[in-house]
C-alpha positions as CSV (number, residue, x, y, z in Angstrom):
1,M,-48.9,7.2,-7.5
2,P,-48.0,10.5,-7.5
3,S,-48.3,13.0,-10.0
4,S,-44.8,14.8,-10.5
5,V,-42.5,12.4,-11.3
6,R,-39.7,11.5,-8.2
7,T,-36.7,9.7,-9.2
8,R,-33.6,9.2,-7.0
9,F,-30.0,8.1,-7.2
10,A,-29.2,5.9,-4.5
11,P,-25.0,5.9,-4.0
12,S,-23.3,3.7,-1.7
13,P,-20.3,6.0,-0.1
14,T,-17.5,2.5,-0.2
15,G,-15.8,4.5,-2.4
16,T,-15.1,7.2,-5.2
17,L,-17.7,8.2,-8.2
18,H,-17.0,6.9,-11.4
19,V,-18.7,7.6,-14.6
20,G,-21.3,4.3,-14.8
21,N,-22.2,5.9,-11.0
22,L,-22.5,9.5,-12.8
23,R,-24.6,7.7,-16.0
24,I,-27.5,6.5,-13.8
25,A,-27.4,9.7,-11.9
26,A,-27.9,11.5,-15.3
27,F,-30.6,9.7,-16.7
28,N,-32.5,9.9,-13.2
29,H,-31.7,13.9,-12.9
30,L,-32.3,14.6,-16.3
31,F,-35.8,11.9,-17.1
32,A,-36.9,14.4,-13.9
33,R,-36.2,17.6,-15.1
34,G,-37.3,17.3,-17.8
35,R,-41.3,17.0,-16.8
36,G,-41.3,19.2,-13.9
37,G,-40.3,16.7,-10.8
38,A,-37.8,15.7,-8.0
39,F,-34.3,14.1,-8.2
40,V,-33.4,12.5,-4.9
41,L,-30.7,11.5,-3.5
42,R,-30.4,9.0,-0.9
43,V,-26.7,7.7,0.7
44,E,-27.4,4.0,1.2
45,D,-24.9,2.9,4.2
46,T,-26.0,0.5,5.5
47,D,-23.1,-1.9,4.6
48,R,-21.2,-0.7,7.5
49,E,-18.0,-2.3,7.1
50,R,-17.5,-0.9,2.9
51,N,-17.6,2.1,3.6
52,V,-15.0,4.8,3.5
53,P,-14.2,7.8,5.6
54,G,-14.6,10.7,3.0
55,A,-16.8,8.9,0.0
56,L,-19.9,10.8,1.1
57,E,-18.4,14.2,0.4
58,A,-16.8,13.2,-2.5
59,I,-19.1,11.9,-4.2
60,L,-21.7,14.9,-3.5
61,E,-18.2,17.3,-5.0
62,D,-18.9,15.0,-8.1
63,L,-21.9,15.2,-8.4
64,R,-22.0,19.7,-7.9
65,W,-19.1,19.6,-9.9
66,S,-21.6,17.6,-12.7
67,G,-24.4,19.9,-12.1
68,L,-26.1,17.2,-11.2
69,E,-28.5,19.1,-8.0
70,W,-30.2,17.5,-6.3
71,D,-34.2,18.5,-4.6
72,E,-34.0,16.4,-1.9
73,G,-31.5,14.7,0.4
74,P,-28.1,15.8,2.0
75,D,-27.3,19.6,3.1
76,C,-31.1,20.0,0.4
77,G,-33.4,20.1,3.8
78,G,-36.7,18.5,1.2
79,P,-39.2,17.2,3.1
80,F,-37.9,14.1,4.4
81,G,-34.0,15.2,3.8
82,P,-31.4,14.6,4.7
83,Y,-32.0,11.0,3.6
84,V,-29.4,8.2,4.9
85,Q,-30.3,5.1,4.8
86,S,-28.6,3.9,8.1
87,E,-30.8,7.4,9.9
88,R,-34.0,5.0,8.9
89,A,-32.9,1.8,10.6
90,D,-36.3,2.0,13.1
91,R,-38.7,2.4,10.0
92,H,-36.9,-0.8,8.6
93,R,-37.4,-2.8,11.1
94,D,-40.8,-2.6,12.1
95,R,-42.4,-2.3,8.3
96,A,-40.6,-5.3,7.9
97,L,-42.2,-6.6,12.2
98,A,-45.6,-5.8,10.6
99,L,-44.9,-8.0,7.2
100,E,-44.9,-10.6,9.9
101,K,-47.5,-9.7,12.1
102,R,-49.7,-10.3,8.8
103,G,-48.3,-13.8,8.2
104,V,-46.2,-12.5,4.8
105,A,-43.0,-12.9,6.9
106,Y,-41.2,-15.4,9.0
107,R,-38.8,-16.3,11.1
108,C,-36.2,-18.4,10.3
109,F,-33.9,-20.2,12.9
110,C,-31.4,-21.6,10.5
111,S,-27.7,-20.8,11.3
112,D,-25.3,-19.6,8.8
113,D,-23.9,-22.7,8.6
114,V,-26.2,-24.5,7.8
115,I,-27.2,-21.9,4.8
116,E,-23.8,-22.0,3.8
117,A,-23.8,-25.6,3.1
118,A,-27.2,-25.6,1.7
119,R,-25.9,-23.2,-0.8
120,T,-22.8,-25.8,-1.4
121,D,-26.1,-28.6,-2.3
122,V,-27.6,-28.3,-5.6
123,R,-30.0,-31.1,-4.0
124,E,-31.3,-28.0,-1.1
125,S,-33.0,-24.5,-1.7
126,P,-31.0,-21.7,-0.1
127,A,-33.6,-20.5,1.1
128,C,-35.0,-22.1,4.0
129,P,-33.0,-25.3,4.3
130,G,-34.7,-25.8,7.7
131,D,-37.9,-24.7,6.2
132,C,-39.1,-22.6,9.1
133,R,-41.7,-21.7,7.3
134,S,-43.6,-24.2,8.0
135,L,-43.1,-23.9,12.1
136,P,-45.9,-23.3,14.6
137,P,-46.3,-20.7,16.0
138,R,-46.0,-21.8,19.5
139,E,-43.2,-22.9,18.4
140,V,-41.5,-19.8,17.1
141,A,-42.6,-18.3,20.1
142,S,-40.8,-20.7,22.5
143,R,-37.8,-20.2,20.3
144,I,-37.6,-16.5,20.8
145,E,-38.7,-16.5,24.1
146,A,-35.6,-18.6,24.5
147,G,-33.2,-15.8,23.2
148,D,-32.4,-18.5,20.0
149,P,-31.2,-15.8,17.2
150,S,-33.4,-15.3,13.8
151,A,-33.8,-13.9,10.8
152,L,-37.0,-12.4,9.1
153,R,-37.6,-14.2,5.5
154,F,-40.4,-13.0,3.1
155,A,-42.5,-15.3,2.5
156,V,-42.4,-15.5,-1.5
157,P,-46.0,-16.1,-2.9
158,D,-46.0,-19.8,-5.2
159,G,-46.8,-18.6,-8.8
160,E,-46.0,-17.0,-11.5
161,V,-44.1,-13.2,-10.9
162,H,-44.5,-10.2,-13.2
163,F,-43.3,-6.7,-14.0
164,I,-42.8,-4.2,-16.2
165,D,-39.4,-3.0,-17.5
166,E,-40.2,0.5,-19.6
167,I,-37.0,-0.7,-21.5
168,R,-37.3,-4.3,-21.6
169,G,-41.1,-5.2,-21.7
170,D,-42.7,-7.3,-19.5
171,I,-40.8,-10.1,-16.9
172,S,-41.1,-12.6,-15.4
173,L,-40.8,-15.9,-13.5
174,H,-41.6,-18.5,-10.7
175,G,-41.3,-17.5,-7.5
176,R,-39.6,-20.4,-6.4
177,D,-36.5,-19.9,-8.9
178,I,-36.8,-16.3,-5.6
179,G,-37.3,-18.6,-2.7
180,D,-37.6,-16.9,0.2
181,F,-35.5,-14.3,1.3
182,V,-34.1,-12.0,4.4
183,I,-36.0,-8.7,4.5
184,L,-34.6,-8.9,8.5
185,R,-31.1,-9.8,10.1
186,S,-30.4,-11.3,13.1
187,D,-28.9,-8.0,14.4
188,E,-32.4,-6.6,13.3
189,R,-30.9,-4.6,10.3
190,S,-32.1,-4.4,7.2
191,T,-31.3,-6.1,4.0
192,Y,-30.3,-4.0,1.2
193,N,-33.6,-4.6,-0.5
194,F,-35.9,-4.4,1.8
195,A,-34.5,-0.8,2.9
196,V,-34.8,0.4,-0.9
197,V,-38.1,-0.2,-1.3
198,V,-39.5,1.3,2.4
199,D,-37.5,3.9,1.5
200,D,-38.5,4.8,-2.2
201,V,-42.6,3.9,-0.5
202,D,-41.8,6.6,2.0
203,M,-40.2,8.6,-0.5
204,T,-43.0,8.1,-3.1
205,I,-40.5,7.4,-5.9
206,T,-42.8,7.1,-9.2
207,H,-39.9,6.4,-11.4
208,V,-35.8,3.8,-10.8
209,I,-33.7,4.0,-13.5
210,R,-31.0,2.3,-13.0
211,G,-28.6,-0.3,-14.5
212,A,-29.3,-4.0,-16.1
213,G,-27.2,-4.9,-13.0
214,H,-30.3,-4.4,-10.9
215,L,-32.7,-6.7,-12.6
216,S,-31.5,-9.8,-10.3
217,N,-33.7,-7.6,-7.4
218,T,-36.8,-5.8,-9.1
219,P,-38.7,-9.3,-8.6
220,K,-38.3,-9.3,-5.5
221,Q,-38.5,-5.8,-5.2
222,A,-41.7,-6.1,-6.6
223,L,-42.5,-8.2,-4.0
224,L,-42.2,-5.9,-1.5
225,F,-44.0,-3.2,-2.8
226,D,-46.8,-5.1,-3.3
227,A,-47.0,-6.2,0.5
228,L,-46.5,-3.3,1.4
229,E,-49.7,-2.5,-0.2
230,A,-47.7,0.4,-2.0
231,P,-47.7,1.5,-5.8
232,R,-45.4,-0.2,-7.7
233,P,-42.4,2.6,-9.4
234,V,-41.7,2.4,-13.1
235,F,-38.9,0.5,-13.6
236,A,-36.4,1.2,-16.2
237,H,-32.9,-1.0,-16.5
238,L,-30.1,0.8,-18.9
239,P,-28.3,-1.4,-20.5
240,T,-24.9,-2.4,-19.6
241,V,-21.8,-0.6,-20.1
242,L,-19.2,-2.7,-21.7
243,G,-15.0,-0.9,-22.1
244,P,-13.2,-0.2,-25.0
245,D,-12.0,-3.7,-24.5
246,G,-15.6,-5.6,-24.5
247,T,-15.2,-6.3,-20.4
248,R,-17.9,-4.9,-18.4
249,F,-16.8,-1.4,-17.5
250,S,-17.0,-0.8,-13.1
251,K,-14.2,0.7,-10.9
252,R,-12.5,-2.6,-10.7
253,T,-12.0,-2.8,-14.8
254,G,-10.7,0.8,-15.0
255,A,-14.2,2.8,-15.7
256,P,-12.5,6.6,-14.3
257,G,-13.1,8.0,-11.3
258,V,-15.0,11.0,-12.2
259,H,-12.6,13.5,-10.4
260,R,-10.0,12.2,-12.3
261,L,-11.9,13.8,-15.3
262,R,-12.8,16.1,-13.4
263,E,-9.4,17.3,-12.6
264,E,-8.2,17.0,-16.4
265,G,-10.1,19.5,-17.5
266,Y,-13.3,17.9,-19.0
267,H,-16.3,20.0,-19.8
268,P,-19.0,18.8,-16.6
269,D,-21.9,19.3,-19.4
270,A,-19.8,16.8,-22.1
271,V,-19.5,14.0,-19.7
272,I,-23.1,14.4,-18.8
273,N,-23.9,15.2,-22.5
274,Y,-21.9,11.7,-23.6
275,L,-23.3,9.9,-20.4
276,S,-26.7,10.7,-21.4
277,L,-26.2,8.8,-25.1
278,L,-25.0,5.3,-23.5
279,G,-28.2,3.1,-24.8
280,W,-29.9,6.2,-25.4
281,S,-30.4,8.6,-28.3
282,P,-33.0,11.9,-28.3
283,G,-34.8,11.0,-31.5
284,D,-33.3,12.6,-34.2
285,D,-29.4,13.8,-34.9
286,R,-28.2,15.1,-32.7
287,E,-24.7,14.2,-30.4
288,V,-24.1,18.3,-28.9
289,L,-26.8,19.2,-26.5
290,S,-26.9,21.3,-23.8
291,P,-28.8,20.0,-20.2
292,D,-32.0,21.7,-20.9
293,E,-31.7,20.1,-24.3
294,L,-31.2,16.5,-23.0
295,A,-34.2,16.7,-20.5
296,R,-36.5,18.0,-23.0
297,A,-35.7,15.3,-24.9
298,M,-35.7,12.3,-21.9
299,D,-37.2,9.8,-23.5
300,L,-36.8,6.3,-21.4
301,G,-38.4,5.1,-24.8
302,R,-35.9,5.5,-26.9
303,A,-33.2,3.6,-24.4
304,G,-32.0,0.6,-25.6
305,A,-31.8,-3.1,-24.4
306,S,-28.4,-4.4,-26.1
307,N,-25.7,-3.4,-24.5
308,T,-23.3,-0.5,-25.5
309,V,-19.6,0.8,-25.3
310,Y,-17.6,3.2,-23.2
311,D,-15.0,4.9,-25.7
312,P,-13.1,7.5,-24.3
313,E,-12.3,9.4,-28.1
314,K,-15.0,10.2,-28.5
315,L,-15.9,11.3,-25.0
316,R,-12.6,14.3,-25.8
317,W,-14.7,14.8,-29.2
318,M,-17.6,15.9,-27.2
319,S,-15.5,17.3,-25.0
320,A,-13.8,20.1,-27.5
321,Q,-17.3,20.6,-28.6
322,H,-19.2,21.9,-26.0
323,I,-15.4,24.4,-25.1
324,A,-16.1,25.2,-28.9
325,R,-19.9,26.6,-27.2
326,M,-18.4,28.3,-24.4
327,T,-17.6,32.7,-24.3
328,L,-14.3,33.3,-24.0
329,E,-14.8,34.9,-20.6
330,Q,-16.2,31.9,-19.2
331,L,-13.8,29.6,-21.1
332,A,-10.9,31.7,-19.3
333,V,-12.5,30.9,-15.8
334,A,-12.8,27.3,-16.4
335,V,-9.1,27.1,-17.4
336,S,-7.8,29.9,-15.4
337,P,-7.4,27.0,-12.2
338,H,-5.3,24.4,-14.7
339,V,-2.6,26.5,-15.6
340,D,0.6,25.2,-15.0
341,R,1.6,28.7,-13.0
342,E,5.1,26.7,-12.3
343,R,6.2,26.8,-16.1
344,F,3.7,29.8,-17.8
345,S,3.4,32.7,-14.8
346,L,0.4,34.3,-16.5
347,G,-2.8,36.6,-15.3
348,D,-5.9,35.8,-16.0
349,D,-6.2,39.1,-17.4
350,E,-3.5,37.3,-20.2
351,L,-5.5,34.4,-20.9
352,R,-8.5,35.8,-22.8
353,P,-6.5,36.4,-25.9
354,I,-3.9,33.5,-25.7
355,L,-7.4,31.5,-25.4
356,E,-8.6,33.3,-28.5
357,A,-5.2,32.0,-30.3
358,L,-5.5,28.7,-29.3
359,R,-9.6,27.3,-28.2
360,T,-10.0,25.4,-31.3
361,R,-7.5,22.8,-29.9
362,L,-8.3,22.3,-26.4
363,H,-10.9,18.7,-25.8
364,T,-10.1,19.5,-22.0
365,F,-9.4,23.0,-19.9
366,S,-5.9,21.0,-18.7
367,E,-4.7,20.4,-22.0
368,I,-4.3,24.7,-22.3
369,N,-0.1,23.7,-21.0
370,L,-0.2,21.8,-23.8
371,H,-0.8,24.5,-26.6
372,L,0.8,27.0,-24.1
373,P,4.5,26.3,-25.4
374,I,3.5,27.4,-29.0
375,L,3.0,31.0,-28.2
376,F,6.1,30.4,-24.9
377,P,8.7,28.5,-26.5
378,S,11.7,27.4,-25.3
379,A,14.9,29.2,-25.9
380,E,16.7,26.7,-27.8
381,I,13.7,26.2,-29.7
382,L,13.5,30.5,-30.8
383,A,17.6,30.0,-30.8
384,E,16.9,27.3,-33.7
385,A,14.3,29.7,-35.5
386,H,16.1,33.0,-35.3
387,A,19.4,30.3,-37.0
388,E,17.2,29.2,-39.4
389,L,15.8,32.7,-40.3
390,A,20.1,33.9,-40.6
391,T,20.0,31.4,-43.2
392,E,17.2,33.0,-45.3
393,G,19.2,36.5,-45.4
394,D,17.6,39.9,-46.7
395,E,14.4,38.3,-47.5
396,A,13.3,37.7,-44.3
397,L,14.8,40.6,-43.1
398,E,12.7,42.7,-45.4
399,V,9.5,40.6,-44.3
400,L,10.8,40.9,-40.6
401,T,11.4,44.6,-40.6
402,G,8.3,45.5,-42.0
403,V,5.7,43.7,-40.3
404,R,7.6,45.0,-36.9
405,D,7.3,48.7,-38.0
406,A,3.5,48.3,-39.4
407,L,2.1,46.5,-36.0
408,E,4.5,49.2,-34.4
409,A,2.0,51.8,-36.0
410,L,-1.2,50.9,-34.9
411,D,-3.9,51.8,-32.6
412,A,-5.4,48.7,-31.7
413,W,-4.4,45.3,-30.8
414,S,-6.7,43.1,-32.6
415,G,-6.3,40.4,-34.5
416,D,-7.7,41.8,-37.6
417,Q,-5.9,45.0,-37.9
418,A,-2.9,43.1,-37.1
419,D,-3.1,40.3,-40.0
420,T,-4.1,43.1,-42.1
421,S,-0.6,44.8,-41.9
422,V,0.9,42.3,-42.2
423,R,-0.7,40.8,-45.5
424,G,-0.3,44.6,-46.5
425,V,3.6,44.4,-45.7
426,G,3.5,41.5,-48.0
427,R,1.0,43.3,-50.8
428,A,4.1,45.7,-50.9
429,L,7.0,43.2,-51.4
430,G,5.8,40.9,-52.8
431,A,5.4,37.9,-50.6
432,R,3.3,35.6,-50.0
433,G,2.1,32.7,-48.6
434,P,5.1,30.8,-47.1
435,A,7.7,34.0,-48.1
436,L,5.3,36.3,-45.8
437,F,3.6,34.0,-43.4
438,H,7.2,31.8,-42.4
439,P,9.6,33.7,-40.7
440,V,6.9,36.1,-39.1
441,R,6.3,32.6,-37.6
442,L,9.3,31.3,-36.4
443,A,10.2,35.1,-35.4
444,L,7.3,35.0,-32.8
445,C,7.3,30.7,-31.8
446,G,9.6,29.0,-33.5
447,A,7.8,27.5,-36.2
448,R,6.9,27.4,-39.3
449,S,2.8,27.1,-38.8
450,G,0.3,27.4,-35.8
451,P,-3.1,29.2,-34.3
452,D,-4.2,32.1,-36.9
453,L,-1.2,34.8,-36.8
454,G,-3.5,37.3,-36.4
455,S,-5.1,36.1,-33.3
456,V,-1.4,34.9,-32.0
457,I,0.0,38.3,-32.4
458,V,-2.8,39.8,-30.4
459,A,-2.1,37.0,-27.3
460,L,2.0,37.6,-27.6
461,G,0.5,41.5,-27.0
462,R,2.4,44.7,-28.0
463,E,5.5,44.5,-26.1
464,R,6.2,40.9,-26.2
465,A,5.2,40.6,-29.5
466,L,7.4,43.6,-30.9
467,T,10.5,42.0,-28.4
468,R,10.3,38.6,-30.3
469,L,10.8,40.3,-34.4
470,D,13.4,42.9,-32.6
471,A,15.6,39.9,-31.8
472,A,14.7,38.0,-34.7
473,I,16.4,41.1,-36.9
474,T,19.1,40.9,-34.6
475,G,19.9,37.3,-35.4
476,I,19.4,38.1,-38.4
477,R,22.0,41.1,-39.3
478,E,24.5,39.6,-36.0
479,G,24.3,36.3,-38.1
480,E,23.6,34.4,-34.4
481,G,20.4,33.4,-32.8
482,P,18.7,35.8,-30.3
483,D,20.5,36.8,-26.6
484,A,19.5,34.8,-23.8
485,R,16.8,36.2,-22.6
486,G,14.9,33.6,-23.0
487,P,11.6,31.8,-24.7
488,G,10.3,35.1,-25.8
489,P,9.2,36.6,-22.7
490,L,9.9,40.6,-21.5
491,E,13.4,40.4,-19.9
492,G,13.2,39.3,-16.3
493,E,9.5,37.5,-17.1
494,E,9.4,34.2,-16.3
495,V,6.6,31.3,-18.2
């Protein structure tokens, strides 16, 4: 076995990548990265009838978004790449025929109808109901020469088959419970189990990390590694992920596609972080880890065998934690593509101060559209707020007039200075708590509560903040709501 760790992720282009698939890719990627090894991408596309046009391109896009860059495979030009299983059909066939020549595989002339009938008869083994394994070599040669269709079956040895699972320990079963299985179909296409092993051998894969659903394939694959006279890789079967309702998680049962998480604006590092914790622990109390921290901590010995449950709310929480770690510049770049430009005509340069005010409310990047109305309320909301202020009379008028003049006098438009100015007005007027902050918030945002007031003032900008205060002051003096210029943006501006 090579000294360097080599893992692989082998998606089939039969549809979109869902989070269960991404979890497997993440474990393989992080395990290899933490040991200075290689993460190989291999497309298993031999099930031609199920392949979906465009699916491979979508899978590659989702992997790149999640940060799981591969070292070899499509678009990477590694020493073997690109790895597309269907392009290696000749190699699979040659290795299968070599096993036949050595006598560890044999021709099976049973028709599909005969095999299917055996499957429905509990008295017969579905392996080879015609007992083709015992046919004399001369009869085999004669039937091949006559053009009889035949598949190639692997002759499973009689006796116990053992393999070690890194997570589940020593596993064994008898060869008769496996049965002689097909490795080359009658049309000379390789079966899944055989192609996988040939590819793993040729690509010197050292660790096969995958879901528990593949446990049933492992005895067959272990035997094939032995027959090909290649060292077995380390097998590790991760626990099964269940949906929130306790049923098995898959695309058919509601597992979200990775593209959906991307469209909804989840932080990609948070997605990998959360998925890596499904059935694994870093060995301490940490939950929020960067990709580098995950790679350094990844150890299959800390993976469990029990089923684990996907919790969408925990994923949302995790995304919020990773968003909180971003710099303002990083966050602005990430949020910008998600802003609803039809509702909010904001330039990217305006996003930074807005995000400073709203960032603690974000679980995903797209949630910016839920919280922008805090800073840009509708005309109706502001009208109601100004009408409410008008009922408070001189007290509210004094506060708003004082705050308006103090803000206009600021040399630097910053949250600290704005906050200091507002509090200074409160001290001068003897207004504290709600008596000070509620009128200002109602005038600026149409609500009595919201984000830190200093950050709100900075996010609105000098001109917009003063304009809204002027409108509220005018409304109080005239005893009516603001004019019809809209939800506080500058005249002529649409948000």
